[in-house]
N, CA and C atoms as an extended XYZ file, in Angstrom:
360
Properties=species:S:1:pos:R:3:atomname:S:1:resname:S:1:resid:I:1 pbc="F F F"
N         9.637      -14.074      -24.660 N   MET     1
C         8.580      -13.567      -25.485 CA  MET     1
C         8.204      -14.557      -26.539 C   MET     1
N         9.157      -15.388      -26.988 N   THR     2
C         8.752      -16.388      -28.014 CA  THR     2
C         7.816      -17.364      -27.448 C   THR     2
N         7.919      -17.608      -26.189 N   ARG     3
C         6.985      -18.614      -25.535 CA  ARG     3
C         5.568      -18.141      -25.688 C   ARG     3
N         5.336      -16.835      -25.579 N   PHE     4
C         3.920      -16.309      -25.590 CA  PHE     4
C         3.572      -15.928      -26.981 C   PHE     4
N         4.501      -15.612      -27.880 N   GLY     5
C         4.190      -15.135      -29.220 CA  GLY     5
C         4.010      -13.564      -29.238 C   GLY     5
N         4.074      -13.000      -28.009 N   PHE     6
C         3.969      -11.553      -27.886 CA  PHE     6
C         4.592      -11.229      -26.512 C   PHE     6
N         4.763       -9.991      -26.259 N   SER     7
C         5.320       -9.554      -24.988 CA  SER     7
C         4.245       -9.624      -23.875 C   SER     7
N         4.454      -10.420      -22.847 N   PRO     8
C         3.489      -10.488      -21.748 CA  PRO     8
C         3.634       -9.357      -20.764 C   PRO     8
N         4.580       -8.477      -20.997 N   LEU     9
C         4.917       -7.419      -20.051 CA  LEU     9
C         4.174       -6.085      -20.421 C   LEU     9
N         3.793       -5.345      -19.449 N   LEU    10
C         3.076       -4.096      -19.698 CA  LEU    10
C         4.036       -2.938      -19.819 C   LEU    10
N         3.683       -1.961      -20.660 N   PHE    11
C         4.485       -0.694      -20.784 CA  PHE    11
C         5.905       -0.992      -21.186 C   PHE    11
N         6.132       -1.962      -22.074 N   THR    12
C         7.470       -2.242      -22.514 CA  THR    12
C         7.844       -1.644      -23.840 C   THR    12
N         6.953       -0.918      -24.381 N   ASP    13
C         7.225       -0.107      -25.599 CA  ASP    13
C         6.154        0.926      -25.736 C   ASP    13
N         6.364        1.917      -26.586 N   VAL    14
C         5.495        3.027      -26.683 CA  VAL    14
C         4.084        2.620      -27.233 C   VAL    14
N         4.071        1.775      -28.237 N   GLU    15
C         2.852        1.361      -28.847 CA  GLU    15
C         1.993        0.590      -27.863 C   GLU    15
N         2.535       -0.349      -27.152 N   THR    16
C         1.753       -1.055      -26.154 CA  THR    16
C         1.288       -0.128      -25.065 C   THR    16
N         2.106        0.796      -24.656 N   ALA    17
C         1.707        1.775      -23.631 CA  ALA    17
C         0.511        2.628      -24.100 C   ALA    17
N         0.547        3.044      -25.434 N   LYS    18
C        -0.516        3.808      -25.984 CA  LYS    18
C        -1.793        2.985      -25.956 C   LYS    18
N        -1.697        1.753      -26.371 N   ASP    19
C        -2.851        0.858      -26.472 CA  ASP    19
C        -3.446        0.713      -25.008 C   ASP    19
N        -2.615        0.495      -24.020 N   LEU    20
C        -3.089        0.205      -22.655 CA  LEU    20
C        -3.714        1.489      -22.047 C   LEU    20
N        -3.104        2.654      -22.301 N   VAL    21
C        -3.659        3.854      -21.749 CA  VAL    21
C        -4.995        4.178      -22.401 C   VAL    21
N        -5.157        3.872      -23.652 N   SER    22
C        -6.418        4.135      -24.378 CA  SER    22
C        -7.572        3.304      -23.940 C   SER    22
N        -7.292        2.093      -23.430 N   ILE    23
C        -8.419        1.220      -22.996 CA  ILE    23
C        -8.703        1.244      -21.485 C   ILE    23
N        -7.761        1.798      -20.731 N   LEU    24
C        -8.017        1.864      -19.287 CA  LEU    24
C        -9.081        2.924      -18.938 C   LEU    24
N       -10.008        2.578      -18.036 N   PRO    25
C       -10.995        3.569      -17.588 CA  PRO    25
C       -10.246        4.716      -16.893 C   PRO    25
N       -10.826        5.904      -16.957 N   ASN    26
C       -10.174        7.047      -16.373 CA  ASN    26
C        -9.739        6.935      -14.902 C   ASN    26
N       -10.576        6.134      -14.187 N   GLU    27
C       -10.297        6.016      -12.766 CA  GLU    27
C        -9.244        4.913      -12.428 C   GLU    27
N        -8.687        4.328      -13.453 N   VAL    28
C        -7.620        3.319      -13.225 CA  VAL    28
C        -6.300        3.993      -13.481 C   VAL    28
N        -5.416        3.957      -12.486 N   GLY    29
C        -4.115        4.551      -12.582 CA  GLY    29
C        -3.014        3.515      -12.799 C   GLY    29
N        -1.787        4.032      -12.903 N   VAL    30
C        -0.614        3.167      -13.222 CA  VAL    30
C         0.345        3.361      -12.052 C   VAL    30
N         0.924        2.218      -11.672 N   LEU    31
C         2.119        2.241      -10.784 CA  LEU    31
C         3.347        2.214      -11.654 C   LEU    31
N         4.160        3.224      -11.582 N   CYS    32
C         5.348        3.275      -12.447 CA  CYS    32
C         6.560        2.895      -11.619 C   CYS    32
N         7.120        1.729      -11.960 N   ASP    33
C         8.344        1.290      -11.259 CA  ASP    33
C         9.514        1.720      -12.152 C   ASP    33
N        10.181        2.770      -11.776 N   LEU    34
C        11.183        3.372      -12.596 CA  LEU    34
C        12.413        2.494      -12.706 C   LEU    34
N        12.698        1.694      -11.803 N   ALA    35
C        13.813        0.765      -11.899 CA  ALA    35
C        13.517       -0.349      -12.889 C   ALA    35
N        12.298       -0.861      -12.876 N   HIS    36
C        11.868       -1.874      -13.892 CA  HIS    36
C        11.909       -1.207      -15.265 C   HIS    36
N        11.401       -0.039      -15.408 N   LEU    37
C        11.392        0.691      -16.694 CA  LEU    37
C        12.841        0.881      -17.191 C   LEU    37
N        13.712        1.204      -16.297 N   ASN    38
C        15.131        1.350      -16.692 CA  ASN    38
C        15.734        0.080      -17.279 C   ASN    38
N        15.438       -1.059      -16.666 N   VAL    39
C        16.001       -2.353      -17.186 CA  VAL    39
C        15.263       -2.669      -18.471 C   VAL    39
N        13.929       -2.604      -18.492 N   SER    40
C        13.138       -2.988      -19.684 CA  SER    40
C        13.552       -2.148      -20.867 C   SER    40
N        13.710       -0.831      -20.713 N   SER    41
C        14.052       -0.004      -21.805 CA  SER    41
C        15.444       -0.316      -22.400 C   SER    41
N        16.348       -0.702      -21.532 N   HIS    42
C        17.678       -1.069      -22.005 CA  HIS    42
C        17.691       -2.416      -22.690 C   HIS    42
N        17.056       -3.404      -22.068 N   VAL    43
C        17.065       -4.771      -22.632 CA  VAL    43
C        16.190       -4.878      -23.895 C   VAL    43
N        15.066       -4.166      -23.922 N   LEU    44
C        14.134       -4.236      -25.076 CA  LEU    44
C        14.362       -3.074      -26.055 C   LEU    44
N        15.265       -2.180      -25.747 N   ARG    45
C        15.697       -1.110      -26.625 CA  ARG    45
C        14.563       -0.168      -27.043 C   ARG    45
N        13.905        0.485      -26.041 N   PHE    46
C        12.996        1.510      -26.328 CA  PHE    46
C        13.292        2.730      -25.453 C   PHE    46
N        12.690        3.848      -25.777 N   ASN    47
C        12.981        5.099      -25.129 CA  ASN    47
C        12.066        5.197      -23.880 C   ASN    47
N        12.654        5.138      -22.719 N   LYS    48
C        11.847        5.233      -21.480 CA  LYS    48
C        11.193        6.551      -21.312 C   LYS    48
N        11.760        7.644      -21.803 N   SER    49
C        11.197        8.937      -21.694 CA  SER    49
C         9.837        9.014      -22.455 C   SER    49
N         9.750        8.303      -23.578 N   ASP    50
C         8.491        8.235      -24.302 CA  ASP    50
C         7.419        7.603      -23.491 C   ASP    50
N         7.769        6.506      -22.785 N   VAL    51
C         6.756        5.792      -22.007 CA  VAL    51
C         6.375        6.655      -20.812 C   VAL    51
N         7.356        7.282      -20.166 N   ILE    52
C         7.003        8.154      -19.018 CA  ILE    52
C         6.089        9.299      -19.425 C   ILE    52
N         6.409        9.915      -20.574 N   ASN    53
C         5.613       11.034      -20.964 CA  ASN    53
C         4.188       10.580      -21.347 C   ASN    53
N         4.082        9.340      -21.826 N   LEU    54
C         2.729        8.823      -22.228 CA  LEU    54
C         1.894        8.507      -20.986 C   LEU    54
N         2.519        7.977      -19.939 N   ILE    55
C         1.763        7.601      -18.759 CA  ILE    55
C         1.722        8.548      -17.638 C   ILE    55
N         2.401        9.683      -17.743 N   SER    56
C         2.535       10.578      -16.610 CA  SER    56
C         1.209       11.064      -16.055 C   SER    56
N         0.217       11.278      -16.899 N   GLU    57
C        -1.107       11.730      -16.429 CA  GLU    57
C        -1.827       10.637      -15.715 C   GLU    57
N        -1.426        9.384      -15.913 N   ARG    58
C        -2.173        8.290      -15.268 CA  ARG    58
C        -1.338        7.581      -14.167 C   ARG    58
N        -0.203        8.079      -13.843 N   THR    59
C         0.663        7.481      -12.839 CA  THR    59
C         0.240        7.966      -11.474 C   THR    59
N        -0.223        7.026      -10.658 N   TYR    60
C        -0.642        7.352       -9.286 CA  TYR    60
C         0.317        6.914       -8.231 C   TYR    60
N         1.295        6.139       -8.580 N   GLY    61
C         2.334        5.675       -7.641 CA  GLY    61
C         3.646        5.452       -8.376 C   GLY    61
N         4.746        5.670       -7.589 N   ILE    62
C         6.076        5.437       -8.170 CA  ILE    62
C         6.889        4.590       -7.226 C   ILE    62
N         7.596        3.623       -7.845 N   HIS    63
C         8.599        2.819       -7.070 CA  HIS    63
C         9.942        3.319       -7.578 C   HIS    63
N        10.838        3.570       -6.599 N   LEU    64
C        12.157        4.126       -6.863 CA  LEU    64
C        13.276        3.163       -6.321 C   LEU    64
N        14.241        2.928       -7.156 N   SER    65
C        15.498        2.341       -6.663 CA  SER    65
C        16.484        2.598       -7.850 C   SER    65
N        17.752        2.236       -7.586 N   HIS    66
C        18.743        2.428       -8.625 CA  HIS    66
C        19.180        1.055       -9.114 C   HIS    66
N        19.671        0.968      -10.326 N   ASN    67
C        20.250       -0.235      -10.906 CA  ASN    67
C        21.161        0.095      -12.049 C   ASN    67
N        21.793       -0.941      -12.577 N   ASP    68
C        22.757       -0.777      -13.693 CA  ASP    68
C        22.182       -1.005      -15.025 C   ASP    68
N        20.868       -1.047      -15.121 N   ARG    69
C        20.095       -1.238      -16.389 CA  ARG    69
C        20.068       -2.671      -16.904 C   ARG    69
N        20.857       -3.561      -16.271 N   SER    70
C        20.837       -4.936      -16.756 CA  SER    70
C        19.948       -5.840      -15.872 C   SER    70
N        19.783       -5.436      -14.568 N   GLU    71
C        18.926       -6.181      -13.693 CA  GLU    71
C        18.454       -5.208      -12.579 C   GLU    71
N        17.283       -5.540      -12.014 N   ASP    72
C        16.700       -4.717      -10.988 CA  ASP    72
C        17.314       -5.156       -9.646 C   ASP    72
N        18.309       -4.392       -9.197 N   THR    73
C        19.078       -4.759       -7.985 CA  THR    73
C        18.626       -4.025       -6.752 C   THR    73
N        17.657       -3.117       -6.899 N   ASN    74
C        17.108       -2.373       -5.747 CA  ASN    74
C        18.217       -1.698       -4.918 C   ASN    74
N        19.135       -1.037       -5.584 N   ARG    75
C        20.134       -0.214       -4.889 CA  ARG    75
C        19.507        1.055       -4.396 C   ARG    75
N        20.161        1.666       -3.495 N   VAL    76
C        19.654        3.009       -2.966 CA  VAL    76
C        19.762        4.061       -4.097 C   VAL    76
N        18.887        4.980       -4.072 N   ILE    77
C        18.866        6.033       -5.141 CA  ILE    77
C        20.130        6.917       -4.957 C   ILE    77
N        20.577        7.385       -6.002 N   ILE    78
C        21.777        8.244       -6.010 CA  ILE    78
C        21.477        9.656       -6.509 C   ILE    78
N        22.349       10.544       -6.212 N   GLU    79
C        22.058       11.984       -6.508 CA  GLU    79
C        21.851       12.282       -7.998 C   GLU    79
N        22.713       11.634       -8.826 N   HIS    80
C        22.682       11.960      -10.263 CA  HIS    80
C        22.018       10.768      -11.037 C   HIS    80
N        20.847       10.430      -10.641 N   THR    81
C        20.153        9.332      -11.284 CA  THR    81
C        19.347        9.864      -12.529 C   THR    81
N        19.108        9.025      -13.461 N   TRP    82
C        18.424        9.444      -14.720 CA  TRP    82
C        17.007        9.881      -14.435 C   TRP    82
N        16.339        9.365      -13.453 N   TYR    83
C        14.943        9.647      -13.243 CA  TYR    83
C        14.681       10.877      -12.354 C   TYR    83
N        15.706       11.480      -11.884 N   LYS    84
C        15.529       12.675      -10.990 CA  LYS    84
C        14.625       13.719      -11.682 C   LYS    84
N        14.823       13.961      -12.961 N   LYS    85
C        14.016       15.002      -13.651 CA  LYS    85
C        12.568       14.533      -13.900 C   LYS    85
N        12.269       13.219      -13.735 N   TYR    86
C        10.939       12.765      -14.078 CA  TYR    86
C        10.063       12.664      -12.845 C   TYR    86
N        10.627       12.529      -11.699 N   VAL    87
C         9.814       12.364      -10.439 CA  VAL    87
C         8.794       13.456      -10.287 C   VAL    87
N         9.249       14.737      -10.522 N   SER    88
C         8.305       15.829      -10.369 CA  SER    88
C         7.296       15.935      -11.502 C   SER    88
N         7.579       15.345      -12.691 N   THR    89
C         6.635       15.367      -13.779 CA  THR    89
C         5.511       14.340      -13.557 C   THR    89
N         5.729       13.376      -12.747 N   LEU    90
C         4.716       12.424      -12.429 CA  LEU    90
C         3.855       12.984      -11.281 C   LEU    90
N         3.326       14.155      -11.478 N   GLU    91
C         2.721       14.922      -10.393 CA  GLU    91
C         1.394       14.364       -9.861 C   GLU    91
N         0.759       13.506      -10.527 N   LYS    92
C        -0.516       12.940      -10.002 CA  LYS    92
C        -0.222       11.781       -8.994 C   LYS    92
N         1.066       11.455       -8.904 N   SER    93
C         1.418       10.336       -7.996 CA  SER    93
C         0.986       10.669       -6.541 C   SER    93
N         0.334        9.729       -6.001 N   GLU    94
C        -0.115        9.855       -4.589 CA  GLU    94
C         0.928        9.321       -3.605 C   GLU    94
N         1.854        8.526       -4.113 N   PHE    95
C         2.861        7.966       -3.209 CA  PHE    95
C         4.122        7.612       -3.955 C   PHE    95
N         5.240        7.606       -3.259 N   ILE    96
C         6.494        7.159       -3.747 CA  ILE    96
C         6.985        6.072       -2.811 C   ILE    96
N         7.412        4.956       -3.315 N   THR    97
C         7.903        3.864       -2.497 CA  THR    97
C         9.417        3.701       -2.814 C   THR    97
N        10.220        3.586       -1.786 N   LEU    98
C        11.627        3.261       -1.914 CA  LEU    98
C        11.696        1.772       -1.976 C   LEU    98
N        12.345        1.202       -2.985 N   GLU    99
C        12.556       -0.219       -3.094 CA  GLU    99
C        14.021       -0.542       -2.994 C   GLU    99
N        14.574       -0.473       -1.823 N   THR   100
C        15.929       -0.745       -1.592 CA  THR   100
C        16.156       -1.907       -0.611 C   THR   100
N        17.280       -2.544       -0.736 N   TYR   101
C        17.621       -3.626        0.204 CA  TYR   101
C        18.317       -3.074        1.467 C   TYR   101
N        18.706       -1.782        1.433 N   ASP   102
C        19.354       -1.240        2.610 CA  ASP   102
C        18.331       -0.547        3.479 C   ASP   102
N        17.910       -1.210        4.568 N   TYR   103
C        16.859       -0.708        5.410 CA  TYR   103
C        17.369        0.022        6.689 C   TYR   103
N        18.681        0.329        6.757 N   SER   104
C        19.155        0.995        7.921 CA  SER   104
C        18.535        2.361        8.056 C   SER   104
N        18.357        2.803        9.257 N   LYS   105
C        17.702        4.074        9.568 CA  LYS   105
C        18.481        5.219        8.877 C   LYS   105
N        19.769        5.144        8.925 N   HIS   106
C        20.632        6.169        8.293 CA  HIS   106
C        20.393        6.197        6.743 C   HIS   106
N        20.381        5.053        6.145 N   SER   107
C        20.175        5.020        4.682 CA  SER   107
C        18.777        5.540        4.296 C   SER   107
N        17.755        5.118        5.050 N   ILE   108
C        16.397        5.577        4.704 CA  ILE   108
C        16.285        7.088        4.863 C   ILE   108
N        16.916        7.642        5.868 N   MET   109
C        16.915        9.106        6.069 CA  MET   109
C        17.624        9.826        4.918 C   MET   109
N        18.752        9.257        4.427 N   GLN   110
C        19.451        9.803        3.259 CA  GLN   110
C        18.565        9.765        2.054 C   GLN   110
N        17.907        8.640        1.868 N   GLN   111
C        16.986        8.414        0.741 CA  GLN   111
C        15.896        9.494        0.734 C   GLN   111
N        15.252        9.676        1.933 N   TYR   112
C        14.187       10.600        2.077 CA  TYR   112
C        14.675       12.021        1.710 C   TYR   112
N        15.881       12.440        2.183 N   GLU   113
C        16.407       13.734        1.831 CA  GLU   113
C        16.593       13.913        0.369 C   GLU   113
N        17.060       12.897       -0.308 N   LYS   114
C        17.264       12.960       -1.757 CA  LYS   114
C        15.915       13.084       -2.462 C   LYS   114
N        14.897       12.318       -1.969 N   LEU   115
C        13.643       12.434       -2.579 CA  LEU   115
C        13.036       13.857       -2.412 C   LEU   115
N        13.251       14.417       -1.242 N   GLN   116
C        12.764       15.794       -1.061 CA  GLN   116
C        13.353       16.771       -2.090 C   GLN   116
N        14.604       16.558       -2.419 N   GLU   117
C        15.293       17.325       -3.454 CA  GLU   117
C        14.624       17.052       -4.830 C   GLU   117
N        14.332       15.846       -5.093 N   PHE   118
C        13.787       15.442       -6.437 CA  PHE   118
C        12.407       16.130       -6.658 C   PHE   118
N        11.614       16.152       -5.584 N   ILE   119
C        10.259       16.559       -5.785 CA  ILE   119
C        10.027       18.057       -5.551 C   ILE   119
N        11.078       18.740       -5.084 N   SER   120
C        10.902       20.217       -4.844 CA  SER   120
C        11.293       21.047       -6.071 C   SER   120
């Protein structure tokens, strides 16, 4: 960030998120990558819930994977993940994308079943 003199990243704090949402035309939505948000909120020390609440009405797509908050490792989603309670609040989302490195049929089916639980 020192290189740019400001953060070149979008939605990395509540104030920037407020500014962006206020200038976006109504027909422009947001893709919310919850794994990236998890890492950014930890590294940059902001409350990810505040950002999710701010952009929930504008979120048209969600990317899901699990990580340890220090890097985006695209692990499979787990039952007791922090974002489970948020997936259903992002109700305008038209799609959910799994971003995992495990592409086996068995793993994808397990992920699908977990997602069904998250959104019901």
